[in-house]
C-alpha positions as CSV (number, residue, x, y, z in Angstrom):
1,M,-4.7,42.6,6.7
2,L,-4.4,41.3,10.5
3,R,-6.5,38.2,9.0
4,I,-5.0,37.7,6.2
5,T,-1.1,37.8,7.9
6,Y,-3.2,35.3,10.2
7,Y,-3.5,32.9,7.4
8,V,0.1,33.4,6.5
9,I,1.2,32.8,9.8
10,L,-0.9,29.2,9.9
11,L,0.8,28.3,7.1
12,V,4.0,28.7,8.1
13,S,3.7,27.1,11.5
14,L,2.2,23.7,10.2
15,F,5.2,23.3,8.0
16,L,7.3,24.2,11.3
17,T,5.5,21.8,13.6
18,G,6.3,19.1,10.8
19,C,3.7,18.9,8.9
20,S,4.7,17.0,5.2
21,A,5.6,19.8,3.0
22,T,5.8,17.6,0.2
23,T,2.3,16.6,0.3
24,A,0.2,19.0,2.4
25,F,-0.6,21.1,-0.6
26,R,0.8,19.2,-3.6
27,S,-0.6,15.6,-4.3
28,Y,1.5,12.8,-3.6
29,P,1.4,10.6,-7.1
30,D,2.9,14.2,-8.6
31,V,5.6,13.9,-6.2
32,V,6.2,10.3,-6.8
33,N,5.4,9.9,-10.5
34,P,8.7,11.2,-11.6
35,T,10.4,8.7,-10.3
36,I,8.0,6.1,-11.5
37,I,8.4,7.3,-14.9
38,E,12.2,6.9,-15.0
39,I,12.3,3.2,-13.7
40,R,9.2,2.4,-16.6
41,A,11.6,3.6,-19.0
42,G,14.4,1.1,-17.9
43,K,16.6,3.8,-16.0
44,N,17.8,3.3,-12.6
45,V,17.6,5.9,-9.9
46,D,20.3,6.4,-7.1
47,I,19.1,5.2,-4.5
48,N,20.8,7.0,-1.8
49,S,19.8,10.2,-3.3
50,V,16.0,9.4,-4.2
51,F,13.0,11.0,-1.9
52,V,15.7,12.4,0.7
53,G,12.9,15.3,1.5
54,G,10.1,12.7,1.8
55,V,12.4,10.6,4.2
56,N,13.1,12.9,6.4
57,S,9.2,14.2,6.8
58,N,6.0,13.1,8.7
59,D,5.6,10.7,5.2
60,K,8.7,9.2,5.9
61,I,7.1,5.7,6.8
62,L,5.8,6.3,3.2
63,Y,8.9,7.1,1.2
64,L,11.1,4.5,3.1
65,M,8.6,1.8,1.8
66,E,8.8,3.2,-1.6
67,R,13.0,3.4,-1.9
68,G,12.9,0.3,-0.5
69,R,11.0,-1.1,-3.3
70,L,12.9,0.5,-5.7
71,A,16.2,-0.6,-4.2
72,Q,14.7,-4.3,-4.2
73,F,13.9,-4.1,-8.0
74,Q,17.6,-3.0,-8.8
75,G,18.8,-6.0,-7.0
76,N,20.3,-3.5,-3.9
77,F,18.9,-6.0,-1.0
78,E,20.8,-4.7,1.3
79,A,19.7,-1.1,1.0
80,S,16.2,-2.3,1.0
81,K,16.7,-4.0,3.9
82,R,18.0,-1.0,5.6
83,D,15.1,1.2,4.2
84,F,12.0,-1.6,5.6
85,D,13.7,-1.9,8.7
86,D,13.5,1.6,9.3
87,A,9.9,1.7,8.0
88,I,9.5,-1.2,10.6
89,A,10.8,1.0,13.5
90,A,9.0,4.3,12.3
91,I,5.6,2.0,12.4
92,K,6.5,0.8,15.7
93,T,7.2,4.0,17.1
94,N,4.0,5.6,15.8
95,D,1.6,2.6,17.3
96,Q,3.7,2.8,20.5
97,K,2.7,6.9,20.8
98,A,0.1,7.9,23.2
99,I,-3.0,8.4,21.3
100,F,-3.4,12.0,22.7
101,S,0.3,12.8,22.5
102,L,1.5,16.1,21.7
103,S,2.9,15.4,18.0
104,G,-0.9,13.5,17.2
105,A,-2.7,16.5,18.6
106,V,-1.1,18.9,16.6
107,A,-1.1,16.7,13.8
108,Q,-5.1,16.3,14.1
109,G,-5.2,19.7,14.9
110,S,-3.7,21.1,11.6
111,S,-5.9,18.4,9.7
112,A,-9.2,20.0,11.1
113,I,-7.9,23.3,9.2
114,V,-5.8,22.1,6.1
115,N,-6.2,18.5,5.0
116,D,-5.5,15.0,6.2
117,N,-2.1,15.0,4.1
118,T,-0.8,17.1,7.6
119,I,-1.1,14.0,9.5
120,P,2.0,11.8,9.8
121,Y,1.2,8.8,7.4
122,V,1.4,5.3,9.3
123,G,0.6,3.1,6.4
124,D,-2.9,0.8,5.7
125,G,-3.2,-2.7,6.5
126,Y,-2.4,-4.1,3.1
127,E,0.7,-2.1,3.2
128,R,2.4,-2.8,6.9
129,V,1.3,-6.7,5.3
130,M,3.6,-6.6,2.4
131,L,6.2,-4.4,4.2
132,H,7.0,-7.5,6.1
133,H,6.5,-9.6,2.8
134,Y,9.2,-8.2,1.0
135,Q,11.4,-8.2,4.3
136,A,11.0,-11.7,3.9
137,L,12.1,-11.9,0.5
138,N,15.3,-9.5,1.2
139,Y,16.5,-12.3,4.0
140,L,15.9,-15.3,1.4
141,A,18.2,-13.1,-0.7
142,S,20.9,-12.9,2.0
143,G,20.7,-16.6,2.3
144,D,19.0,-16.4,5.8
145,L,15.6,-18.8,5.7
146,E,15.0,-18.6,9.5
147,G,14.9,-14.3,9.2
148,A,12.7,-15.0,5.9
149,A,10.5,-17.4,7.9
150,V,10.2,-14.8,11.0
151,E,9.2,-11.5,8.7
152,A,6.6,-13.9,7.2
153,R,4.9,-15.0,10.2
154,I,5.0,-11.1,11.4
155,S,3.2,-10.4,7.9
156,N,0.6,-13.2,8.5
157,A,-0.2,-11.8,12.1
158,E,-0.2,-8.2,11.0
159,Q,-3.4,-9.1,9.2
160,D,-5.0,-9.9,11.9
161,E,-3.6,-6.4,13.6
162,S,-4.8,-4.5,10.7
163,L,-8.4,-5.8,11.3
164,D,-8.3,-4.9,14.9
165,R,-7.0,-1.5,13.9
166,H,-9.6,-0.7,11.9
167,Q,-12.2,-1.4,14.0
168,K,-11.2,0.4,16.4
169,E,-10.7,3.4,14.0
170,I,-14.3,2.7,12.9
171,G,-15.0,3.3,16.7
172,R,-13.3,6.2,16.9
173,A,-15.0,7.6,13.8
174,E,-18.5,6.9,15.3
175,Q,-17.7,9.0,18.8
176,L,-16.1,12.2,17.0
177,A,-19.0,11.9,14.6
178,S,-21.3,11.8,17.4
179,E,-19.4,14.4,19.7
180,N,-19.6,16.8,16.5
181,R,-23.0,15.9,15.8
182,V,-22.3,15.1,12.6
183,S,-22.9,12.2,10.6
184,S,-20.4,9.7,9.4
185,N,-22.7,8.3,6.2
186,S,-23.1,10.6,3.2
187,S,-25.5,9.5,0.0
188,E,-23.5,11.7,-2.1
189,V,-19.9,9.9,-1.0
190,E,-21.4,6.1,-1.2
191,E,-22.8,7.2,-4.8
192,I,-18.8,7.9,-6.0
193,Y,-17.6,5.0,-4.2
194,G,-20.4,2.7,-4.7
195,R,-18.8,2.4,-8.5
196,M,-16.0,0.6,-6.9
197,D,-18.3,-2.3,-5.5
198,K,-18.2,-4.3,-8.6
199,I,-14.8,-4.8,-8.6
200,I,-14.3,-5.1,-4.5
201,G,-17.4,-7.0,-4.2
202,G,-16.1,-10.1,-3.4
203,V,-13.5,-9.1,-1.7
204,K,-14.3,-9.7,2.3
205,N,-11.6,-7.4,3.7
206,S,-8.4,-5.5,2.2
207,F,-6.2,-6.4,5.8
208,Q,-6.1,-10.9,4.4
209,N,-3.6,-11.2,1.2
210,A,-3.5,-14.5,-0.4
211,Y,0.1,-13.7,-1.4
212,S,1.7,-13.6,1.9
213,F,0.4,-16.5,3.3
214,Y,1.6,-18.6,0.4
215,L,5.2,-17.4,0.9
216,S,4.7,-18.5,4.5
217,G,3.5,-21.5,3.5
218,V,6.5,-22.0,1.4
219,L,9.2,-21.0,3.9
220,Y,7.3,-23.3,5.9
221,E,7.7,-26.0,4.1
222,M,11.4,-25.6,3.4
223,Q,11.8,-25.9,7.1
224,G,9.8,-29.3,7.5
225,Q,7.1,-27.6,9.1
226,F,4.4,-29.6,6.8
227,E,1.2,-28.8,9.3
228,D,2.3,-25.2,9.4
229,A,2.7,-25.0,5.6
230,K,-0.7,-26.7,5.1
231,I,-2.6,-24.0,7.0
232,D,-1.0,-20.8,5.5
233,Y,-2.1,-22.9,2.0
234,K,-5.5,-23.6,3.1
235,K,-5.8,-19.6,4.4
236,A,-4.2,-18.5,0.8
237,L,-6.9,-21.2,-0.8
238,E,-9.6,-19.5,0.8
239,I,-9.0,-16.0,0.2
240,Y,-7.9,-16.7,-3.3
241,P,-9.8,-20.1,-4.6
242,D,-9.1,-19.8,-8.4
243,N,-5.0,-20.3,-8.3
244,V,-4.5,-23.4,-9.7
245,Y,-0.8,-24.0,-7.7
246,L,-2.7,-23.3,-4.3
247,K,-5.2,-26.0,-5.1
248,K,-2.4,-28.5,-6.0
249,D,-0.7,-27.5,-2.6
250,V,-3.8,-27.8,-0.3
251,S,-4.2,-31.2,-2.1
252,R,-0.9,-32.4,-1.7
253,L,-0.4,-31.5,1.8
254,S,-3.6,-32.6,2.6
255,A,-3.0,-36.3,1.5
256,M,0.3,-36.1,4.3
257,F,2.6,-35.6,1.0
258,S,5.4,-33.3,1.0
259,S,7.2,-32.8,-1.7
260,N,10.7,-33.7,-2.3
261,D,10.9,-33.1,-6.2
262,T,13.2,-30.5,-7.4
263,E,11.4,-27.7,-8.0
264,I,11.2,-24.1,-8.9
265,I,8.7,-21.6,-7.4
266,V,8.1,-18.2,-8.5
267,F,6.7,-15.3,-7.1
268,F,6.4,-12.4,-9.7
269,D,5.4,-8.8,-9.1
270,Q,3.3,-7.5,-12.5
271,G,3.2,-4.0,-12.6
272,L,2.5,-1.3,-10.4
273,V,-1.1,-0.5,-8.4
274,E,-3.3,2.5,-9.4
275,A,-3.1,5.6,-7.6
276,K,-5.8,7.6,-5.7
277,Q,-7.4,10.7,-7.7
278,E,-8.9,13.8,-6.3
279,Q,-13.0,14.4,-6.8
280,Q,-14.3,17.5,-5.0
281,I,-18.0,16.1,-4.1
282,P,-20.6,18.6,-2.8
283,I,-22.1,17.3,0.7
284,P,-24.4,19.1,3.3
285,V,-22.7,20.5,5.8
286,P,-24.3,21.6,9.0
287,V,-23.6,25.6,10.1
288,R,-25.7,27.9,11.7
289,R,-28.6,25.6,12.7
290,D,-29.0,24.6,8.8
291,F,-27.1,23.1,6.4
292,T,-25.3,24.4,3.5
293,L,-23.7,22.2,0.4
294,M,-19.6,22.2,0.3
295,A,-17.4,21.1,-2.4
296,V,-15.7,18.5,-0.5
297,A,-12.0,16.8,-1.7
298,F,-12.0,13.4,-1.3
299,P,-10.1,10.1,-2.7
300,F,-11.0,8.1,-4.9
301,Y,-9.8,5.3,-7.5
302,E,-11.6,4.8,-11.4
303,P,-13.0,1.4,-11.1
304,L,-11.1,-0.3,-14.2
305,Q,-10.9,-4.1,-14.5
306,I,-7.4,-4.2,-15.9
307,E,-6.2,-7.9,-17.4
308,P,-2.7,-9.2,-15.5
309,E,-0.1,-9.7,-17.9
310,I,0.5,-13.2,-17.1
311,L,4.3,-14.4,-17.4
312,N,5.2,-17.2,-19.4
313,I,8.5,-19.9,-17.9
314,S,10.6,-22.0,-20.3
315,D,13.6,-24.2,-19.3
316,G,15.5,-23.3,-23.0
317,D,13.4,-24.7,-25.6
318,K,11.0,-26.3,-23.1
319,T,8.2,-24.6,-21.8
320,L,7.4,-25.4,-18.3
321,G,4.1,-23.2,-17.7
322,T,3.0,-20.0,-16.7
323,T,2.1,-17.7,-13.8
324,S,-1.1,-17.8,-12.0
325,V,-2.8,-14.7,-10.2
326,I,-2.7,-14.8,-6.4
327,C,-3.3,-11.3,-5.5
328,D,-4.7,-8.1,-6.9
329,F,-3.1,-5.1,-5.0
330,N,-5.3,-2.2,-7.0
331,V,-8.8,-4.4,-5.5
332,L,-7.3,-4.3,-2.3
333,A,-6.7,-0.6,-2.5
334,M,-10.2,0.3,-3.6
335,K,-10.9,-2.1,-0.4
336,A,-8.4,-0.6,1.7
337,L,-10.3,3.2,0.7
338,K,-14.0,1.8,1.2
339,E,-13.6,1.0,4.4
340,K,-12.2,4.5,5.4
341,I,-15.7,5.5,4.3
342,P,-17.1,6.7,7.8
343,S,-14.0,8.5,9.3
344,L,-13.0,10.2,6.2
345,V,-16.8,11.7,5.9
346,T,-16.3,12.4,9.4
347,H,-13.2,14.0,9.0
348,Q,-14.0,16.1,6.1
349,V,-17.6,17.3,7.3
350,I,-15.8,18.6,10.6
351,R,-12.9,20.2,8.2
352,A,-15.8,22.0,6.2
353,I,-17.4,23.5,9.1
354,A,-14.5,24.8,10.2
355,K,-13.2,26.0,7.7
356,Y,-17.1,28.1,6.5
357,T,-16.4,29.2,10.4
358,M,-13.1,30.9,9.8
359,A,-14.2,32.6,6.5
360,H,-17.4,33.5,7.9
361,Q,-15.5,35.6,10.8
362,A,-13.0,36.7,8.1
363,E,-16.1,38.1,6.2
364,Q,-17.4,39.9,9.5
365,R,-13.9,41.6,10.5
366,M,-12.5,42.3,7.4
367,G,-15.3,42.3,4.4
368,F,-14.2,41.5,1.3
369,L,-10.6,41.2,2.0
370,G,-11.4,38.7,4.7
371,S,-13.8,36.7,2.5
372,L,-11.4,36.5,-0.6
373,G,-8.4,35.6,1.8
374,A,-10.4,32.6,3.4
375,A,-11.6,31.6,-0.2
376,I,-8.1,31.5,-1.5
377,Y,-6.5,29.7,1.5
378,N,-9.9,26.9,1.4
379,L,-8.9,27.0,-2.5
380,A,-5.8,25.9,-1.4
381,S,-5.6,24.1,1.1
382,E,-9.1,21.7,0.1
383,R,-6.8,18.6,-1.0
384,A,-7.5,15.2,-0.9
385,D,-5.4,12.6,1.0
386,T,-3.8,11.0,-2.1
387,R,-1.3,8.8,-0.3
388,S,-0.7,5.1,-0.9
389,W,2.2,3.0,-1.6
390,L,2.7,3.3,-5.4
391,T,5.3,0.8,-5.7
392,L,3.3,-2.0,-5.0
393,P,2.6,-4.0,-8.1
394,A,-0.7,-4.3,-9.6
395,N,-0.9,-7.7,-8.9
396,A,0.9,-11.0,-7.8
397,Q,1.4,-14.1,-9.6
398,I,3.0,-17.8,-8.5
399,F,4.5,-20.9,-10.5
400,R,5.5,-23.8,-9.0
401,G,6.8,-26.8,-10.7
402,T,9.6,-29.6,-11.2
403,I,12.8,-29.3,-13.0
404,A,15.9,-31.7,-13.2
405,P,19.1,-30.8,-11.2
406,G,21.9,-29.7,-13.3
407,E,22.7,-25.9,-15.1
408,H,19.8,-24.8,-16.8
409,T,18.8,-21.4,-18.7
410,L,15.7,-20.3,-17.4
411,N,13.4,-17.8,-19.7
412,F,10.9,-15.3,-18.5
413,S,8.7,-13.7,-21.5
414,V,5.2,-11.3,-20.2
415,D,4.0,-8.7,-22.5
416,G,7.0,-8.6,-25.1
417,A,9.6,-8.1,-21.9
418,Q,12.1,-11.1,-21.8
419,A,14.7,-12.2,-19.5
420,S,16.7,-15.3,-18.6
421,L,18.9,-16.6,-15.6
422,K,21.3,-19.0,-15.2
423,V,20.9,-21.7,-12.4
424,D,22.6,-24.4,-11.0
425,I,20.1,-26.6,-9.9
426,V,20.7,-28.9,-6.9
427,E,18.6,-32.3,-6.4
428,K,15.8,-32.2,-3.9
429,S,16.1,-28.5,-4.1
430,K,13.6,-25.8,-3.5
431,N,14.7,-22.7,-6.3
432,I,12.5,-19.6,-5.3
433,V,13.1,-17.0,-8.1
434,Y,11.7,-13.5,-8.2
435,V,10.3,-11.7,-11.3
436,I,9.4,-7.9,-11.5
437,K,7.7,-6.1,-14.0
438,M,7.8,-2.6,-14.1
439,G,6.8,-0.6,-17.5
440,N,8.3,-2.8,-20.1
441,R,11.7,-3.7,-18.0
442,L,11.5,-7.3,-16.4
443,E,13.9,-8.2,-13.5
444,V,14.8,-12.0,-12.3
445,K,16.7,-12.9,-9.0
446,I,17.1,-16.5,-7.3
447,L,16.8,-15.7,-4.1
448,N,16.9,-19.0,-2.7
449,S,18.1,-22.7,-3.2
450,K,17.3,-25.3,-0.4
């Protein structure tokens, strides 16, 4: 019974050293989905009580982003701002830690014998970009245009920093593979992830985001910085060349024409991004001078192409127009996962070797009981890392058009969901309206009029 006791002590110690008790042995989507179901059904959630355990765990960054997004959806911009501030601070703290800090060593060591869910969540690049993007909207909601512009610029800078971090992570994965004499490539894994290539093939990387570049362009334009606005509109158009409003803005500013029209600018977040799923993939693992096939859990996305729901906008009985897609977050999420394959394979092979060695030692020392205990432990601990920011939209869309000064009732409709907004439009102002659709619920807020 000594070896089985060892496994029990091991599990307890992992939790005591800071492993996320919510996801180490349970799928993250299973933790968050009950709350998302309530939101889809049109219910509000208590921001002060939701995800309390999560924001005190090693996954605090993820849960803070989820809660901040829910607060923003419900119109509680101050609560959203606080949670996003805390998430940003936690990310900064994590990034400033030494690579071989004690907490990092413990987490990495735990992952070698449990799973990647024991490593504190730090956010994918596209998620970090959107964290600052949404914080910019919170500043706009409080009337702080300068604060919003600062966050938008940080969001854009994060795109370059995320690319740099990714390149370094690939380098570390290659070094780790070399040190442990394993391969970071797997034809079995490539076959599974290759199914996503048809959808993500046209995307250069997961770090560049036309939606955030467009927001910063609008904010630059509102501050009279037209050259900077043109630069960001052009960047957005390079990333997403099919957006009709981007084309118009680039053409307008390229002709040195800044708009003095009274305008309405709509940012529309439609739906919810897909969650990662888990799939067991048999991969060859080098053990005892030979290879053996071991079933290893990998995260993956179903390669589904879902048509976006387009928002219709009217002023009373007068049709103003429809939105146009500027970012597909399902595609960015797939691309982000595909970019991690070398690192994923390396860590999974090393983990499989460690678990095989432990199981072999347990069988040698305790026979059947040792083998049984190891088998139970390996079955329970073999979980894919399915963590991701699940309250992000499926896609983002924009609309830009002129409107006459005065009082208006703006109507918004999409796929059966409707909402109205009464606004008092000032001459030569730019009026930013934020629309979010989750489930059958449509929320509309005016963020800025200047």
